[in-house]
ROMARVEX-90650 format. One record per residue (C-alpha): residue number from 0; residue in one letter; x negated, y negated, z negated. Coordinates in steps of 0.25 Angstrom, whole numbers, padded with zeros to 4 digits. Example, Ala and Ser with C-alpha at 12.3 -4.5 7.8 and 13.67 -1.06 7.14 Angstrom:
! residues 2
R   n res    c1    c2    c3
R   0   A -0049  0018 -0031
R   1   S -0055  0004 -0029
This chain:
! residues 638
R   n res    c1    c2    c3
R   0   X -0237 -1259  0097
R   1   X -0226 -1251  0104
R   2   X -0214 -1260  0109
R   3   X -0201 -1252  0113
R   4   X -0196 -1253  0127
R   5   X -0182 -1255  0131
R   6   X -0176 -1252  0144
R   7   X -0169 -1263  0153
R   8   X -0161 -1261  0167
R   9   X -0163 -1271  0178
R  10   X -0152 -1274  0188
R  11   X -0154 -1283  0199
R  12   X -0153 -1286  0215
R  13   X -0162 -1278  0223
R  14   X -0167 -1291  0230
R  15   X -0173 -1296  0217
R  16   X -0179 -1282  0212
R  17   X -0193 -1285  0217
R  18   X -0193 -1299  0212
R  19   X -0188 -1293  0198
R  20   X -0199 -1282  0199
R  21   X -0209 -1292  0202
R  22   X -0206 -1300  0191
R  23   X -0206 -1290  0181
R  24   X -0220 -1285  0186
R  25   X -0225 -1299  0182
R  26   X -0220 -1297  0168
R  27   X -0224 -1283  0167
R  28   X -0214 -1278  0156
R  29   X -0205 -1270  0163
R  30   X -0206 -1254  0165
R  31   X -0196 -1252  0177
R  32   X -0190 -1238  0179
R  33   X -0179 -1231  0188
R  34   X -0165 -1230  0184
R  35   X -0165 -1217  0192
R  36   X -0176 -1211  0186
R  37   X -0192 -1211  0188
R  38   X -0199 -1214  0201
R  39   X -0212 -1211  0205
R  40   X -0222 -1223  0207
R  41   X -0229 -1221  0221
R  42   X -0242 -1229  0223
R  43   X -0242 -1235  0237
R  44   X -0253 -1232  0248
R  45   X -0257 -1246  0247
R  46   X -0260 -1245  0232
R  47   X -0267 -1231  0234
R  48   X -0276 -1237  0246
R  49   X -0280 -1249  0237
R  50   X -0284 -1240  0226
R  51   X -0292 -1231  0234
R  52   X -0298 -1244  0241
R  53   X -0303 -1250  0227
R  54   X -0308 -1236  0222
R  55   X -0316 -1237  0234
R  56   X -0321 -1250  0231
R  57   X -0325 -1247  0216
R  58   X -0335 -1237  0221
R  59   X -0343 -1249  0229
R  60   X -0353 -1259  0225
R  61   X -0350 -1272  0230
R  62   X -0359 -1279  0240
R  63   X -0361 -1294  0241
R  64   X -0349 -1297  0251
R  65   X -0339 -1307  0251
R  66   X -0325 -1303  0250
R  67   X -0315 -1307  0261
R  68   X -0303 -1309  0254
R  69   X -0294 -1312  0266
R  70   X -0295 -1297  0270
R  71   X -0281 -1290  0268
R  72   X -0282 -1281  0256
R  73   X -0275 -1270  0262
R  74   X -0285 -1270  0274
R  75   X -0296 -1269  0262
R  76   X -0290 -1257  0257
R  77   X -0289 -1250  0270
R  78   X -0304 -1254  0274
R  79   X -0309 -1249  0260
R  80   X -0302 -1236  0262
R  81   X -0306 -1234  0276
R  82   X -0321 -1237  0273
R  83   X -0320 -1227  0263
R  84   X -0314 -1216  0271
R  85   X -0324 -1220  0281
R  86   X -0336 -1219  0271
R  87   X -0331 -1205  0267
R  88   X -0330 -1201  0281
R  89   X -0345 -1205  0284
R  90   X -0350 -1198  0271
R  91   X -0343 -1185  0274
R  92   X -0349 -1186  0288
R  93   X -0363 -1188  0283
R  94   X -0361 -1176  0275
R  95   X -0358 -1168  0287
R  96   X -0369 -1174  0295
R  97   X -0379 -1171  0284
R  98   X -0375 -1158  0283
R  99   X -0376 -1155  0298
R 100   X -0390 -1163  0298
R 101   X -0396 -1153  0288
R 102   X -0390 -1140  0295
R 103   X -0396 -1143  0308
R 104   X -0409 -1151  0304
R 105   X -0417 -1138  0303
R 106   X -0416 -1138  0319
R 107   X -0421 -1151  0320
R 108   X -0416 -1161  0331
R 109   X -0410 -1152  0342
R 110   X -0406 -1158  0355
R 111   X -0392 -1151  0357
R 112   X -0390 -1155  0370
R 113   X -0403 -1150  0374
R 114   X -0400 -1137  0367
R 115   X -0387 -1136  0375
R 116   X -0393 -1140  0388
R 117   X -0404 -1130  0387
R 118   X -0393 -1119  0383
R 119   X -0385 -1122  0394
R 120   X -0396 -1123  0405
R 121   X -0402 -1110  0401
R 122   X -0390 -1103  0397
R 123   X -0395 -1099  0383
R 124   X -0388 -1101  0370
R 125   X -0395 -1111  0360
R 126   X -0391 -1106  0344
R 127   X -0396 -1113  0331
R 128   X -0396 -1103  0319
R 129   X -0399 -1103  0304
R 130   X -0402 -1092  0295
R 131   X -0400 -1093  0280
R 132   X -0406 -1082  0270
R 133   X -0416 -1071  0270
R 134   X -0408 -1062  0280
R 135   X -0417 -1056  0291
R 136   X -0413 -1058  0305
R 137   X -0414 -1047  0316
R 138   X -0428 -1048  0324
R 139   X -0420 -1049  0337
R 140   X -0412 -1061  0332
R 141   X -0425 -1068  0326
R 142   X -0433 -1066  0339
R 143   X -0422 -1073  0346
R 144   X -0422 -1085  0336
R 145   X -0431 -1098  0336
R 146   X -0434 -1102  0322
R 147   X -0431 -1116  0320
R 148   X -0433 -1121  0305
R 149   X -0430 -1116  0291
R 150   X -0424 -1124  0280
R 151   X -0424 -1118  0266
R 152   X -0419 -1104  0267
R 153   X -0412 -1108  0281
R 154   X -0420 -1103  0294
R 155   X -0415 -1109  0307
R 156   X -0417 -1104  0321
R 157   X -0414 -1106  0337
R 158   X -0409 -1097  0347
R 159   X -0410 -1098  0362
R 160   X -0404 -1086  0370
R 161   X -0395 -1082  0381
R 162   X -0384 -1076  0371
R 163   X -0381 -1082  0357
R 164   X -0384 -1074  0345
R 165   X -0377 -1071  0332
R 166   X -0382 -1063  0320
R 167   X -0380 -1061  0306
R 168   X -0389 -1071  0297
R 169   X -0390 -1082  0309
R 170   X -0381 -1094  0307
R 171   X -0378 -1102  0320
R 172   X -0379 -1117  0319
R 173   X -0372 -1126  0328
R 174   X -0376 -1140  0331
R 175   X -0367 -1150  0336
R 176   X -0376 -1162  0335
R 177   X -0392 -1163  0334
R 178   X -0399 -1168  0321
R 179   X -0402 -1182  0326
R 180   X -0388 -1185  0331
R 181   X -0383 -1180  0317
R 182   X -0393 -1188  0310
R 183   X -0390 -1202  0318
R 184   X -0375 -1198  0315
R 185   X -0378 -1196  0300
R 186   X -0386 -1210  0301
R 187   X -0374 -1217  0307
R 188   X -0365 -1212  0296
R 189   X -0374 -1217  0285
R 190   X -0374 -1231  0292
R 191   X -0359 -1229  0292
R 192   X -0359 -1225  0278
R 193   X -0368 -1238  0274
R 194   X -0359 -1246  0281
R 195   X -0345 -1242  0274
R 196   X -0353 -1243  0260
R 197   X -0356 -1257  0263
R 198   X -0343 -1261  0267
R 199   X -0337 -1254  0255
R 200   X -0346 -1261  0246
R 201   X -0342 -1275  0253
R 202   X -0328 -1272  0251
R 203   X -0330 -1269  0236
R 204   X -0328 -1284  0234
R 205   X -0313 -1282  0237
R 206   X -0310 -1274  0225
R 207   X -0304 -1286  0217
R 208   X -0295 -1288  0229
R 209   X -0291 -1274  0231
R 210   X -0288 -1272  0215
R 211   X -0279 -1286  0217
R 212   X -0273 -1279  0229
R 213   X -0271 -1266  0221
R 214   X -0263 -1274  0209
R 215   X -0253 -1280  0219
R 216   X -0251 -1266  0227
R 217   X -0249 -1259  0213
R 218   X -0240 -1270  0209
R 219   X -0232 -1270  0222
R 220   X -0231 -1255  0220
R 221   X -0226 -1256  0206
R 222   X -0214 -1265  0211
R 223   X -0212 -1256  0222
R 224   X -0210 -1243  0213
R 225   X -0202 -1252  0203
R 226   X -0193 -1255  0215
R 227   X -0190 -1241  0218
R 228   X -0185 -1238  0203
R 229   X -0175 -1248  0205
R 230   X -0161 -1243  0207
R 231   X -0152 -1248  0218
R 232   X -0137 -1252  0214
R 233   X -0127 -1256  0223
R 234   X -0134 -1251  0234
R 235   X -0147 -1260  0235
R 236   X -0141 -1272  0230
R 237   X -0144 -1271  0215
R 238   X -0156 -1263  0208
R 239   X -0157 -1257  0194
R 240   X -0171 -1253  0187
R 241   X -0174 -1251  0172
R 242   X -0186 -1255  0165
R 243   X -0192 -1254  0151
R 244   X -0197 -1267  0144
R 245   X -0203 -1269  0130
R 246   X -0193 -1273  0120
R 247   X -0195 -1287  0115
R 248   X -0201 -1291  0128
R 249   X -0195 -1301  0136
R 250   X -0204 -1306  0147
R 251   X -0199 -1296  0158
R 252   X -0186 -1305  0159
R 253   X -0194 -1315  0166
R 254   X -0192 -1304  0177
R 255   X -0177 -1307  0178
R 256   X -0179 -1321  0183
R 257   X -0176 -1325  0196
R 258   X -0170 -1311  0200
R 259   X -0156 -1306  0200
R 260   X -0159 -1295  0190
R 261   X -0151 -1291  0178
R 262   X -0156 -1284  0165
R 263   X -0150 -1274  0154
R 264   X -0155 -1267  0143
R 265   X -0152 -1252  0145
R 266   X -0152 -1240  0135
R 267   X -0164 -1231  0135
R 268   X -0160 -1216  0140
R 269   X -0164 -1205  0129
R 270   X -0173 -1198  0139
R 271   X -0181 -1210  0143
R 272   X -0195 -1213  0138
R 273   X -0197 -1227  0133
R 274   X -0209 -1233  0139
R 275   X -0221 -1237  0128
R 276   X -0223 -1250  0127
R 277   X -0237 -1253  0119
R 278   X -0240 -1269  0117
R 279   X -0254 -1270  0110
R 280   X -0265 -1281  0111
R 281   X -0280 -1281  0107
R 282   X -0285 -1268  0100
R 283   X -0272 -1263  0099
R 284   X -0272 -1261  0115
R 285   X -0285 -1255  0114
R 286   X -0279 -1245  0106
R 287   X -0267 -1244  0116
R 288   X -0276 -1240  0127
R 289   X -0282 -1229  0117
R 290   X -0266 -1225  0114
R 291   X -0264 -1223  0129
R 292   X -0275 -1214  0131
R 293   X -0269 -1202  0124
R 294   X -0253 -1206  0126
R 295   X -0242 -1217  0126
R 296   X -0234 -1219  0113
R 297   X -0221 -1217  0114
R 298   X -0211 -1228  0109
R 299   X -0209 -1221  0096
R 300   X -0224 -1222  0093
R 301   X -0230 -1233  0085
R 302   X -0242 -1239  0093
R 303   X -0254 -1232  0089
R 304   X -0264 -1241  0096
R 305   X -0271 -1247  0085
R 306   X -0271 -1236  0076
R 307   X -0278 -1227  0088
R 308   X -0289 -1239  0092
R 309   X -0293 -1239  0076
R 310   X -0294 -1224  0074
R 311   X -0300 -1222  0087
R 312   X -0311 -1232  0084
R 313   X -0313 -1226  0071
R 314   X -0314 -1212  0076
R 315   X -0323 -1216  0087
R 316   X -0333 -1223  0077
R 317   X -0332 -1211  0068
R 318   X -0336 -1202  0080
R 319   X -0347 -1210  0085
R 320   X -0352 -1212  0072
R 321   X -0365 -1220  0073
R 322   X -0367 -1235  0073
R 323   X -0378 -1234  0084
R 324   X -0370 -1229  0093
R 325   X -0359 -1239  0090
R 326   X -0369 -1249  0093
R 327   X -0372 -1244  0106
R 328   X -0357 -1244  0110
R 329   X -0354 -1257  0104
R 330   X -0366 -1263  0113
R 331   X -0361 -1256  0125
R 332   X -0347 -1262  0122
R 333   X -0351 -1276  0120
R 334   X -0359 -1274  0133
R 335   X -0346 -1270  0140
R 336   X -0338 -1280  0134
R 337   X -0347 -1290  0139
R 338   X -0347 -1286  0153
R 339   X -0332 -1282  0154
R 340   X -0329 -1295  0145
R 341   X -0319 -1300  0157
R 342   X -0311 -1286  0157
R 343   X -0297 -1285  0154
R 344   X -0287 -1274  0150
R 345   X -0290 -1260  0147
R 346   X -0305 -1263  0151
R 347   X -0306 -1274  0140
R 348   X -0299 -1265  0129
R 349   X -0309 -1254  0132
R 350   X -0321 -1263  0129
R 351   X -0314 -1267  0117
R 352   X -0312 -1253  0113
R 353   X -0327 -1250  0115
R 354   X -0330 -1262  0105
R 355   X -0321 -1257  0095
R 356   X -0326 -1242  0096
R 357   X -0342 -1246  0097
R 358   X -0340 -1256  0084
R 359   X -0333 -1245  0076
R 360   X -0344 -1236  0080
R 361   X -0353 -1246  0074
R 362   X -0346 -1248  0061
R 363   X -0343 -1233  0058
R 364   X -0358 -1230  0062
R 365   X -0362 -1241  0051
R 366   X -0353 -1236  0041
R 367   X -0357 -1222  0042
R 368   X -0373 -1226  0043
R 369   X -0374 -1218  0058
R 370   X -0385 -1224  0067
R 371   X -0389 -1216  0079
R 372   X -0389 -1204  0071
R 373   X -0400 -1209  0062
R 374   X -0401 -1203  0047
R 375   X -0402 -1216  0038
R 376   X -0406 -1215  0024
R 377   X -0397 -1219  0014
R 378   X -0406 -1231  0010
R 379   X -0405 -1236  0025
R 380   X -0397 -1249  0024
R 381   X -0388 -1243  0035
R 382   X -0384 -1232  0027
R 383   X -0381 -1241  0014
R 384   X -0372 -1250  0021
R 385   X -0364 -1238  0027
R 386   X -0350 -1234  0022
R 387   X -0355 -1219  0022
R 388   X -0367 -1223  0012
R 389   X -0357 -1229  0002
R 390   X -0347 -1217  0004
R 391   X -0357 -1207  0001
R 392   X -0363 -1215 -0011
R 393   X -0349 -1212 -0017
R 394   X -0349 -1198 -0014
R 395   X -0363 -1197 -0021
R 396   X -0357 -1204 -0032
R 397   X -0345 -1196 -0034
R 398   X -0353 -1183 -0034
R 399   X -0364 -1189 -0044
R 400   X -0351 -1192 -0053
R 401   X -0344 -1178 -0051
R 402   X -0355 -1170 -0049
R 403   X -0348 -1159 -0042
R 404   X -0352 -1148 -0032
R 405   X -0356 -1159 -0021
R 406   X -0366 -1165 -0031
R 407   X -0372 -1152 -0035
R 408   X -0375 -1148 -0021
R 409   X -0381 -1161 -0019
R 410   X -0390 -1159 -0031
R 411   X -0394 -1146 -0026
R 412   X -0397 -1150 -0012
R 413   X -0405 -1162 -0017
R 414   X -0411 -1159 -0031
R 415   X -0417 -1173 -0031
R 416   X -0403 -1179 -0033
R 417   X -0401 -1172 -0046
R 418   X -0405 -1185 -0054
R 419   X -0399 -1195 -0046
R 420   X -0386 -1202 -0050
R 421   X -0385 -1213 -0037
R 422   X -0379 -1210 -0025
R 423   X -0390 -1218 -0018
R 424   X -0400 -1208 -0024
R 425   X -0391 -1197 -0019
R 426   X -0391 -1203 -0005
R 427   X -0406 -1207 -0004
R 428   X -0412 -1194 -0011
R 429   X -0402 -1184 -0005
R 430   X -0413 -1179  0004
R 431   X -0420 -1168  0011
R 432   X -0433 -1168  0018
R 433   X -0432 -1161  0032
R 434   X -0443 -1161  0042
R 435   X -0451 -1171  0034
R 436   X -0439 -1181  0034
R 437   X -0429 -1186  0024
R 438   X -0414 -1181  0027
R 439   X -0403 -1189  0019
R 440   X -0396 -1176  0019
R 441   X -0386 -1180  0007
R 442   X -0384 -1193  0014
R 443   X -0380 -1186  0026
R 444   X -0371 -1176  0020
R 445   X -0363 -1187  0014
R 446   X -0363 -1194  0027
R 447   X -0356 -1182  0034
R 448   X -0347 -1180  0023
R 449   X -0343 -1193  0023
R 450   X -0341 -1194  0038
R 451   X -0331 -1182  0037
R 452   X -0323 -1187  0025
R 453   X -0322 -1200  0034
R 454   X -0316 -1192  0045
R 455   X -0307 -1184  0036
R 456   X -0302 -1197  0028
R 457   X -0300 -1206  0041
R 458   X -0293 -1194  0049
R 459   X -0283 -1192  0036
R 460   X -0280 -1207  0037
R 461   X -0278 -1206  0052
R 462   X -0268 -1195  0051
R 463   X -0261 -1202  0039
R 464   X -0259 -1215  0047
R 465   X -0253 -1207  0058
R 466   X -0244 -1200  0048
R 467   X -0239 -1213  0043
R 468   X -0237 -1219  0056
R 469   X -0228 -1207  0061
R 470   X -0220 -1207  0048
R 471   X -0210 -1217  0054
R 472   X -0206 -1206  0063
R 473   X -0208 -1194  0054
R 474   X -0208 -1197  0039
R 475   X -0213 -1183  0036
R 476   X -0227 -1190  0041
R 477   X -0227 -1197  0026
R 478   X -0227 -1183  0020
R 479   X -0239 -1179  0029
R 480   X -0247 -1192  0026
R 481   X -0246 -1187  0011
R 482   X -0250 -1172  0015
R 483   X -0263 -1179  0022
R 484   X -0266 -1188  0011
R 485   X -0265 -1176  0001
R 486   X -0273 -1166  0010
R 487   X -0284 -1177  0010
R 488   X -0284 -1178 -0005
R 489   X -0284 -1163 -0008
R 490   X -0291 -1155  0001
R 491   X -0304 -1162 -0002
R 492   X -0302 -1159 -0016
R 493   X -0298 -1145 -0012
R 494   X -0311 -1142 -0005
R 495   X -0318 -1148 -0017
R 496   X -0323 -1159 -0010
R 497   X -0321 -1175 -0014
R 498   X -0317 -1185 -0004
R 499   X -0320 -1199 -0001
R 500   X -0308 -1203 -0009
R 501   X -0313 -1195 -0022
R 502   X -0327 -1200 -0022
R 503   X -0323 -1215 -0019
R 504   X -0314 -1214 -0031
R 505   X -0301 -1216 -0024
R 506   X -0295 -1202 -0031
R 507   X -0301 -1192 -0038
R 508   X -0303 -1177 -0033
R 509   X -0292 -1172 -0044
R 510   X -0282 -1183 -0040
R 511   X -0284 -1180 -0025
R 512   X -0281 -1167 -0027
R 513   X -0268 -1168 -0035
R 514   X -0264 -1179 -0026
R 515   X -0267 -1172 -0013
R 516   X -0259 -1160 -0016
R 517   X -0248 -1167 -0021
R 518   X -0248 -1176 -0006
R 519   X -0249 -1163  0001
R 520   X -0238 -1157 -0006
R 521   X -0229 -1169 -0005
R 522   X -0232 -1173  0010
R 523   X -0231 -1159  0015
R 524   X -0217 -1158  0008
R 525   X -0212 -1172  0012
R 526   X -0216 -1170  0027
R 527   X -0209 -1156  0027
R 528   X -0196 -1162  0021
R 529   X -0197 -1173  0031
R 530   X -0198 -1162  0042
R 531   X -0186 -1153  0037
R 532   X -0177 -1165  0036
R 533   X -0181 -1170  0050
R 534   X -0182 -1157  0057
R 535   X -0174 -1147  0048
R 536   X -0180 -1132  0045
R 537   X -0191 -1134  0056
R 538   X -0196 -1145  0047
R 539   X -0203 -1135  0038
R 540   X -0213 -1133  0048
R 541   X -0219 -1147  0046
R 542   X -0228 -1142  0036
R 543   X -0237 -1137  0047
R 544   X -0239 -1152  0049
R 545   X -0249 -1151  0037
R 546   X -0259 -1142  0047
R 547   X -0258 -1152  0058
R 548   X -0262 -1164  0049
R 549   X -0273 -1157  0042
R 550   X -0279 -1152  0056
R 551   X -0277 -1167  0060
R 552   X -0286 -1172  0049
R 553   X -0296 -1162  0050
R 554   X -0297 -1166  0065
R 555   X -0303 -1179  0060
R 556   X -0316 -1171  0056
R 557   X -0320 -1173  0071
R 558   X -0323 -1187  0067
R 559   X -0333 -1181  0058
R 560   X -0339 -1170  0068
R 561   X -0341 -1179  0079
R 562   X -0347 -1190  0070
R 563   X -0357 -1180  0065
R 564   X -0359 -1174  0078
R 565   X -0364 -1188  0083
R 566   X -0372 -1190  0072
R 567   X -0379 -1176  0072
R 568   X -0381 -1179  0088
R 569   X -0388 -1193  0085
R 570   X -0397 -1188  0075
R 571   X -0400 -1176  0082
R 572   X -0405 -1185  0093
R 573   X -0412 -1194  0084
R 574   X -0421 -1181  0078
R 575   X -0424 -1175  0092
R 576   X -0429 -1190  0097
R 577   X -0437 -1190  0085
R 578   X -0444 -1177  0086
R 579   X -0446 -1179  0101
R 580   X -0454 -1192  0101
R 581   X -0451 -1204  0108
R 582   X -0451 -1201  0122
R 583   X -0442 -1188  0122
R 584   X -0435 -1193  0109
R 585   X -0431 -1206  0116
R 586   X -0424 -1198  0127
R 587   X -0418 -1187  0116
R 588   X -0413 -1200  0108
R 589   X -0406 -1206  0120
R 590   X -0399 -1193  0125
R 591   X -0395 -1189  0112
R 592   X -0387 -1201  0107
R 593   X -0383 -1204  0122
R 594   X -0376 -1190  0121
R 595   X -0371 -1192  0107
R 596   X -0365 -1206  0112
R 597   X -0358 -1198  0123
R 598   X -0352 -1187  0113
R 599   X -0348 -1199  0103
R 600   X -0341 -1207  0114
R 601   X -0333 -1196  0119
R 602   X -0330 -1189  0104
R 603   X -0326 -1204  0099
R 604   X -0317 -1206  0111
R 605   X -0311 -1192  0112
R 606   X -0309 -1189  0097
R 607   X -0307 -1203  0093
R 608   X -0294 -1203  0102
R 609   X -0291 -1189  0099
R 610   X -0289 -1191  0084
R 611   X -0280 -1202  0087
R 612   X -0271 -1195  0098
R 613   X -0270 -1182  0092
R 614   X -0272 -1182  0077
R 615   X -0266 -1196  0075
R 616   X -0256 -1196  0085
R 617   X -0249 -1182  0080
R 618   X -0243 -1189  0068
R 619   X -0238 -1203  0073
R 620   X -0239 -1202  0088
R 621   X -0227 -1198  0098
R 622   X -0233 -1202  0111
R 623   X -0228 -1198  0125
R 624   X -0223 -1212  0128
R 625   X -0223 -1219  0142
R 626   X -0231 -1231  0143
R 627   X -0223 -1244  0147
R 628   X -0228 -1247  0161
R 629   X -0220 -1260  0166
R 630   X -0221 -1266  0180
R 631   X -0231 -1276  0180
R 632   X -0242 -1282  0187
R 633   X -0256 -1275  0185
R 634   X -0271 -1278  0186
R 635   X -0279 -1265  0192
R 636   X -0291 -1261  0185
R 637   X -0299 -1251  0194
């Protein structure tokens, strides 16, 4: 539910400002703003440091170590950041030393002091070289070099002579430290790294303490920022500050007790964006979380939270389209709900959403008799108890009675059905033999046809609901509702294909064509007239809205296409696994279904939300709202 906000002005003595803000923060119903204009909220250094320290501790696995709660929390933050900086420097130094060790390792443990002593006493130059590649050196240079080692494609040499040498192909290597001294330093750094890691793991027990500390710092920051929004009056004697508050909420008035602060309701300026206050509980709150993924409703919108949750759940189930996968999701959701049974807030609502979605997948999979992509015979109890089975029987009964083109095609493809008069016989005997296996092709064709019709029917209803919700601001939407109903009735008849409405006896094909055309004409005329009244001459372009509605409804075919893709991937994995035997087949089965589950989860989430946020929102949602963010105490979840 969206509650409109009203604007109030507070004027009081400056000495009571902090006390007033602290009182308001405890209640959490006032969103303050500056009279002079918006001011940037700058995070304090203490908050940034504490956040940094908490991120460091989150990466640590705590060891058994008693907490010392007496340690000042700001000192903990400084120490954690110092240890992490020291650790980063140690790791970087290890990389440098490791590179240097590998660089001089082919020369062995050369005592550089002795080399320097020999060079000084003999007045000779001692040089070390490496040669990479196949380029040959002049013979006179090779005669002066002492071969030391070869590492891969690199050769290493040493030179002792009166004059230093330099030539193409030779790279002189300088050694500042001996190999042994480098290794010793490297070992010391490893010990230092281990010591720091151990200390950080011991300090991981302070995470809860620092989270509480962060809460206090953020609350203090909010007070500090809100203080900057107050405007001084009469020098520094009085302050004035504006605030938004939900209409009908009175708890915030408690903040005025014990302080010299006066309140007045003030007019909302035309250029101001009024914050959107959304108040929901239970399943509506779960839907509110989904709504905020895309946009915040404006104050002119009706809260779409419950509608988005219902249809997102339905679309997700239709895209996953498998009760077997749904049972896996449901099992995982129950386990997570048990593990995190004490969780609160957003985490708890996400767990609730996972239960809703997984349960919907089980129900839809049961209604469509889809279980891990297996083809069940029409005589299977799971098939006979499904909705898709009974709808298929209605389709067959309708065709047997009409004996139209579809019936003639069935008889042509399945001659054995010519003498049959019952829908059960058509489903059971509408088969073909492929690779020695019975394929219930007629039942499968009807299954796919039903899924396509379900997708278009649900899409049409979804768009109609959107148009009806938008009719309170645009009366012309009623015309487009009639147009959508008429198009759904007429176009299947125009294509020569009966729909579920015809086959279930709700309306005949002849009446559907007649009423469909009438609804189309009346709807377009009404919507156009309303647009001309509202927009004058430019309202004539309202006619083009028919194309948009048609495209929106067709967009729901993705429910059928994505569900069909999952069925095909699942059945293909089953077939490969069956053909390749147990060992390889088990791997194919796990890989194929695992991949299909990942695709189903992504597709269900993305397209399930997309159909709500784009196709449905287009006709009933203005959006662009600014979420109501009051000054309040908070609980940090990192």
